[in-house]
KOLRO-178465 format. One record per atom (N, C-alpha, C): residue number from 1; residue in three letters; y, x, z. Coordinates in pm, whole numbers. Example, Ala and Ser with C-alpha at 12.3 -4.5 7.8 and 13.67 -1.06 7.14 Angstrom:
% residues 2
[1,"ALA",[-569,1319,780]],
[1,"ALA",[-450,1230,780]],
[1,"ALA",[-330,1320,780]],
[2,"SER",[-225,1285,708]],
[2,"SER",[-106,1367,714]],
[2,"SER",[3,1290,787]],
//
This chain:
% residues 123
[1,"MET",[2347,3007,-1968]],
[1,"MET",[2373,2953,-1836]],
[1,"MET",[2240,2922,-1769]],
[2,"THR",[2223,2965,-1647]],
[2,"THR",[2100,2937,-1574]],
[2,"THR",[2116,2808,-1494]],
[3,"SER",[2006,2740,-1477]],
[3,"SER",[2011,2615,-1400]],
[3,"SER",[2012,2649,-1251]],
[4,"PRO",[2081,2567,-1173]],
[4,"PRO",[2085,2593,-1029]],
[4,"PRO",[1948,2568,-967]],
[5,"SER",[1919,2641,-863]],
[5,"SER",[1791,2621,-795]],
[5,"SER",[1814,2548,-664]],
[6,"ILE",[1716,2475,-626]],
[6,"ILE",[1721,2403,-500]],
[6,"ILE",[1610,2461,-413]],
[7,"THR",[1645,2500,-294]],
[7,"THR",[1544,2549,-201]],
[7,"THR",[1540,2457,-80]],
[8,"ILE",[1422,2435,-32]],
[8,"ILE",[1403,2353,87]],
[8,"ILE",[1342,2444,192]],
[9,"ASP",[1409,2454,303]],
[9,"ASP",[1364,2537,414]],
[9,"ASP",[1253,2465,489]],
[10,"LEU",[1131,2514,482]],
[10,"LEU",[1017,2451,547]],
[10,"LEU",[987,2508,685]],
[11,"THR",[1076,2595,734]],
[11,"THR",[1057,2645,869]],
[11,"THR",[1082,2531,968]],
[12,"PRO",[1036,2545,1091]],
[12,"PRO",[1065,2440,1190]],
[12,"PRO",[1214,2408,1202]],
[13,"ARG",[1297,2511,1201]],
[13,"ARG",[1442,2488,1212]],
[13,"ARG",[1495,2411,1091]],
[14,"GLY",[1453,2453,973]],
[14,"GLY",[1495,2385,851]],
[14,"GLY",[1448,2240,846]],
[15,"THR",[1325,2219,889]],
[15,"THR",[1271,2084,893]],
[15,"THR",[1350,1997,989]],
[16,"MET",[1379,2047,1108]],
[16,"MET",[1454,1967,1206]],
[16,"MET",[1595,1938,1157]],
[17,"GLU",[1658,2035,1091]],
[17,"GLU",[1793,2009,1036]],
[17,"GLU",[1787,1899,931]],
[18,"ARG",[1686,1903,846]],
[18,"ARG",[1669,1801,743]],
[18,"ARG",[1643,1663,805]],
[19,"LEU",[1558,1659,907]],
[19,"LEU",[1526,1532,972]],
[19,"LEU",[1646,1478,1051]],
[20,"GLU",[1723,1567,1114]],
[20,"GLU",[1843,1523,1185]],
[20,"GLU",[1943,1460,1088]],
[21,"TRP",[1961,1523,971]],
[21,"TRP",[2052,1466,872]],
[21,"TRP",[2000,1332,823]],
[22,"LEU",[1870,1324,795]],
[22,"LEU",[1811,1201,746]],
[22,"LEU",[1823,1088,848]],
[23,"ALA",[1799,1118,975]],
[23,"ALA",[1812,1016,1080]],
[23,"ALA",[1956,969,1091]],
[24,"TRP",[2051,1062,1085]],
[24,"TRP",[2192,1024,1089]],
[24,"TRP",[2227,939,968]],
[25,"PHE",[2190,982,849]],
[25,"PHE",[2222,911,726]],
[25,"PHE",[2161,770,725]],
[26,"SER",[2037,759,768]],
[26,"SER",[1969,630,760]],
[26,"SER",[2005,537,876]],
[27,"ASP",[2051,591,989]],
[27,"ASP",[2077,507,1106]],
[27,"ASP",[2223,498,1152]],
[28,"SER",[2306,596,1120]],
[28,"SER",[2438,601,1185]],
[28,"SER",[2554,650,1098]],
[29,"ALA",[2538,664,971]],
[29,"ALA",[2640,729,888]],
[29,"ALA",[2769,650,872]],
[30,"ILE",[2764,519,888]],
[30,"ILE",[2881,435,861]],
[30,"ILE",[2929,369,990]],
[31,"LYS",[3051,398,1028]],
[31,"LYS",[3112,335,1146]],
[31,"LYS",[3148,191,1110]],
[32,"VAL",[3108,95,1194]],
[32,"VAL",[3141,-45,1170]],
[32,"VAL",[3283,-69,1222]],
[33,"PRO",[3374,-107,1132]],
[33,"PRO",[3514,-124,1171]],
[33,"PRO",[3532,-223,1288]],
[34,"GLY",[3619,-187,1380]],
[34,"GLY",[3649,-274,1493]],
[34,"GLY",[3547,-270,1606]],
[35,"THR",[3448,-181,1593]],
[35,"THR",[3345,-169,1698]],
[35,"THR",[3322,-22,1728]],
[36,"ASN",[3242,4,1830]],
[36,"ASN",[3200,142,1855]],
[36,"ASN",[3058,163,1803]],
[37,"ARG",[3014,77,1713]],
[37,"ARG",[2880,81,1655]],
[37,"ARG",[2882,149,1519]],
[38,"SER",[2765,192,1478]],
[38,"SER",[2749,249,1344]],
[38,"SER",[2621,196,1283]],
[39,"ILE",[2613,209,1154]],
[39,"ILE",[2493,169,1080]],
[39,"ILE",[2475,270,968]],
[40,"GLY",[2355,284,923]],
[40,"GLY",[2329,380,816]],
[40,"GLY",[2275,314,692]],
[41,"ALA",[2222,396,605]],
[41,"ALA",[2168,346,478]],
[41,"ALA",[2059,244,501]],
[42,"ASP",[1979,259,606]],
[42,"ASP",[1871,164,634]],
[42,"ASP",[1927,24,657]],
[43,"GLY",[2035,14,732]],
[43,"GLY",[2097,-116,757]],
[43,"GLY",[2157,-176,632]],
[44,"VAL",[2223,-93,553]],
[44,"VAL",[2283,-141,429]],
[44,"VAL",[2172,-184,332]],
[45,"LEU",[2066,-104,324]],
[45,"LEU",[1955,-139,236]],
[45,"LEU",[1888,-270,278]],
[46,"SER",[1891,-301,408]],
[46,"SER",[1827,-424,455]],
[46,"SER",[1898,-548,402]],
[47,"LEU",[2020,-531,352]],
[47,"LEU",[2091,-644,292]],
[47,"LEU",[2035,-681,155]],
[48,"VAL",[1955,-591,95]],
[48,"VAL",[1889,-619,-33]],
[48,"VAL",[1746,-663,2]],
[49,"PRO",[1719,-793,-8]],
[49,"PRO",[1587,-843,34]],
[49,"PRO",[1471,-772,-37]],
[50,"GLY",[1371,-742,41]],
[50,"GLY",[1247,-683,-12]],
[50,"GLY",[1259,-537,-48]],
[51,"VAL",[1326,-506,-156]],
[51,"VAL",[1335,-369,-206]],
[51,"VAL",[1405,-279,-105]],
[52,"GLY",[1516,-325,-49]],
[52,"GLY",[1591,-244,47]],
[52,"GLY",[1508,-212,170]],
[53,"THR",[1435,-311,218]],
[53,"THR",[1350,-290,335]],
[53,"THR",[1238,-191,304]],
[54,"LEU",[1181,-201,186]],
[54,"LEU",[1075,-109,145]],
[54,"LEU",[1126,35,134]],
[55,"VAL",[1244,53,76]],
[55,"VAL",[1302,187,64]],
[55,"VAL",[1328,245,203]],
[56,"GLY",[1383,163,293]],
[56,"GLY",[1408,209,430]],
[56,"GLY",[1279,250,500]],
[57,"ALA",[1172,174,479]],
[57,"ALA",[1043,207,541]],
[57,"ALA",[989,339,485]],
[58,"CYS",[1006,361,357]],
[58,"CYS",[959,486,296]],
[58,"CYS",[1032,607,355]],
[59,"ILE",[1162,593,377]],
[59,"ILE",[1238,701,440]],
[59,"ILE",[1181,729,580]],
[60,"SER",[1151,622,653]],
[60,"SER",[1098,636,789]],
[60,"SER",[961,702,790]],
[61,"VAL",[879,671,691]],
[61,"VAL",[745,729,684]],
[61,"VAL",[752,880,662]],
[62,"TYR",[855,927,595]],
[62,"TYR",[873,1071,576]],
[62,"TYR",[884,1143,712]],
[63,"VAL",[959,1083,805]],
[63,"VAL",[973,1143,938]],
[63,"VAL",[836,1152,1006]],
[64,"VAL",[756,1048,991]],
[64,"VAL",[620,1049,1049]],
[64,"VAL",[535,1156,981]],
[65,"GLY",[551,1170,851]],
[65,"GLY",[477,1274,779]],
[65,"GLY",[506,1413,833]],
[66,"GLU",[632,1438,863]],
[66,"GLU",[668,1568,922]],
[66,"GLU",[608,1582,1062]],
[67,"ALA",[603,1473,1137]],
[67,"ALA",[541,1477,1270]],
[67,"ALA",[393,1512,1258]],
[68,"VAL",[326,1457,1159]],
[68,"VAL",[185,1490,1134]],
[68,"VAL",[173,1638,1102]],
[69,"ARG",[263,1687,1018]],
[69,"ARG",[261,1829,980]],
[69,"ARG",[276,1921,1101]],
[70,"TYR",[350,1875,1201]],
[70,"TYR",[370,1955,1323]],
[70,"TYR",[271,1920,1434]],
[71,"GLY",[167,1848,1400]],
[71,"GLY",[57,1825,1494]],
[71,"GLY",[85,1724,1603]],
[72,"ALA",[171,1627,1578]],
[72,"ALA",[197,1524,1679]],
[72,"ALA",[69,1448,1709]],
[73,"PRO",[42,1422,1836]],
[73,"PRO",[-82,1353,1873]],
[73,"PRO",[-77,1204,1835]],
[74,"PRO",[-193,1141,1833]],
[74,"PRO",[-200,999,1795]],
[74,"PRO",[-106,908,1876]],
[75,"ARG",[-87,934,2005]],
[75,"ARG",[0,847,2086]],
[75,"ARG",[144,853,2035]],
[76,"VAL",[190,970,1993]],
[76,"VAL",[326,984,1940]],
[76,"VAL",[336,917,1803]],
[77,"LEU",[236,939,1719]],
[77,"LEU",[235,879,1586]],
[77,"LEU",[229,726,1595]],
[78,"THR",[156,675,1692]],
[78,"THR",[148,530,1713]],
[78,"THR",[283,473,1752]],
[79,"ARG",[351,540,1844]],
[79,"ARG",[485,493,1883]],
[79,"ARG",[581,497,1765]],
[80,"MET",[572,602,1686]],
[80,"MET",[656,612,1566]],
[80,"MET",[626,496,1471]],
[81,"GLY",[498,469,1451]],
[81,"GLY",[458,359,1363]],
[81,"GLY",[508,225,1412]],
[82,"LEU",[502,204,1544]],
[82,"LEU",[553,79,1600]],
[82,"LEU",[704,66,1581]],
[83,"ASN",[775,179,1594]],
[83,"ASN",[920,176,1569]],
[83,"ASN",[949,137,1424]],
[84,"ILE",[872,193,1332]],
[84,"ILE",[891,161,1190]],
[84,"ILE",[855,15,1163]],
[85,"ALA",[746,-32,1224]],
[85,"ALA",[705,-171,1204]],
[85,"ALA",[813,-267,1254]],
[86,"ALA",[867,-241,1372]],
[86,"ALA",[973,-327,1425]],
[86,"ALA",[1095,-324,1335]],
[87,"ASP",[1133,-204,1291]],
[87,"ASP",[1249,-190,1205]],
[87,"ASP",[1227,-260,1071]],
[88,"THR",[1107,-251,1018]],
[88,"THR",[1078,-312,888]],
[88,"THR",[1073,-464,898]],
[89,"VAL",[1004,-515,998]],
[89,"VAL",[989,-661,1012]],
[89,"VAL",[1123,-726,1049]],
[90,"LEU",[1185,-678,1155]],
[90,"LEU",[1310,-740,1199]],
[90,"LEU",[1426,-702,1108]],
[91,"GLY",[1423,-581,1055]],
[91,"GLY",[1529,-538,965]],
[91,"GLY",[1526,-610,832]],
[92,"GLY",[1413,-670,798]],
[92,"GLY",[1401,-741,672]],
[92,"GLY",[1457,-882,674]],
[93,"ILE",[1497,-930,791]],
[93,"ILE",[1554,-1064,802]],
[93,"ILE",[1703,-1056,770]],
[94,"PRO",[1749,-1128,668]],
[94,"PRO",[1891,-1121,633]],
[94,"PRO",[1982,-1148,753]],
[95,"VAL",[2089,-1078,762]],
[95,"VAL",[2193,-1081,866]],
[95,"VAL",[2137,-1035,1000]],
[96,"VAL",[2030,-1096,1049]],
[96,"VAL",[1968,-1054,1175]],
[96,"VAL",[1925,-908,1165]],
[97,"GLY",[1867,-872,1052]],
[97,"GLY",[1822,-735,1031]],
[97,"GLY",[1936,-635,1033]],
[98,"PHE",[2047,-673,974]],
[98,"PHE",[2166,-587,974]],
[98,"PHE",[2212,-562,1118]],
[99,"LEU",[2219,-667,1196]],
[99,"LEU",[2260,-655,1337]],
[99,"LEU",[2157,-575,1417]],
[100,"PHE",[2029,-599,1391]],
[100,"PHE",[1922,-526,1460]],
[100,"PHE",[1933,-376,1431]],
[101,"ASP",[1960,-342,1305]],
[101,"ASP",[1970,-201,1265]],
[101,"ASP",[2087,-129,1332]],
[102,"MET",[2189,-202,1374]],
[102,"MET",[2301,-138,1446]],
[102,"MET",[2258,-87,1583]],
[103,"GLY",[2158,-151,1643]],
[103,"GLY",[2118,-111,1777]],
[103,"GLY",[1988,-36,1788]],
[104,"PHE",[1894,-61,1698]],
[104,"PHE",[1760,-5,1717]],
[104,"PHE",[1746,139,1670]],
[105,"LYS",[1786,174,1552]],
[105,"LYS",[1788,311,1499]],
[105,"LYS",[1651,379,1509]],
[106,"ALA",[1555,326,1435]],
[106,"ALA",[1416,373,1441]],
[106,"ALA",[1401,521,1408]],
[107,"ASN",[1473,571,1308]],
[107,"ASN",[1456,711,1270]],
[107,"ASN",[1508,806,1378]],
[108,"GLN",[1615,769,1446]],
[108,"GLN",[1663,853,1556]],
[108,"GLN",[1565,848,1673]],
[109,"ARG",[1506,732,1698]],
[109,"ARG",[1403,723,1802]],
[109,"ARG",[1283,812,1767]],
[110,"ASN",[1240,804,1640]],
[110,"ASN",[1124,883,1599]],
[110,"ASN",[1153,1032,1599]],
[111,"LEU",[1274,1069,1564]],
[111,"LEU",[1312,1210,1570]],
[111,"LEU",[1307,1260,1714]],
[112,"GLU",[1352,1178,1808]],
[112,"GLU",[1347,1218,1949]],
[112,"GLU",[1202,1231,1996]],
[113,"LEU",[1114,1144,1951]],
[113,"LEU",[972,1157,1985]],
[113,"LEU",[916,1289,1932]],
[114,"LEU",[955,1327,1812]],
[114,"LEU",[910,1455,1755]],
[114,"LEU",[968,1571,1834]],
[115,"ARG",[1094,1563,1871]],
[115,"ARG",[1155,1670,1953]],
[115,"ARG",[1079,1687,2084]],
[116,"GLN",[1047,1576,2151]],
[116,"GLN",[972,1583,2277]],
[116,"GLN",[837,1651,2256]],
[117,"HIS",[770,1613,2149]],
[117,"HIS",[639,1675,2118]],
[117,"HIS",[655,1826,2099]],
[118,"LEU",[756,1867,2022]],
[118,"LEU",[776,2009,1996]],
[118,"LEU",[812,2085,2124]],
[119,"ARG",[890,2022,2211]],
[119,"ARG",[922,2086,2341]],
[119,"ARG",[794,2104,2423]],
[120,"GLU",[708,2004,2423]],
[120,"GLU",[582,2011,2501]],
[120,"GLU",[493,2124,2452]],
[121,"ILE",[481,2140,2321]],
[121,"ILE",[391,2244,2271]],
[121,"ILE",[452,2384,2280]],
[122,"ASN",[582,2392,2297]],
[122,"ASN",[647,2523,2306]],
[122,"ASN",[675,2567,2449]],
[123,"GLN",[624,2493,2546]],
[123,"GLN",[647,2531,2686]],
[123,"GLN",[552,2639,2729]],
//
């Protein structure tokens, strides 16, 4: 029996599909019952003091790493970093962080910044 192989598509399309899934999973995967809001793994992880916030920040840094790979300028990377900093600091506060994560969605914001950058360079 052969072991299954895993392939990761490193093309721009494959990267964007991976980042879109990651942003959805980390920011919006779970519908909050009784509301029109959603929260993702980042919000749930923020309920675990310290470790959860650190894991969420590491996921966010991956998005920035891909932006670096695609040549995002310092102004875009700075905005992404500020989004991560806000999400990490405010998201790390018990209960408040959970509520903050329902509205802020740093990874979706950062993905949109990357999309804008890619549109600008492809014009």
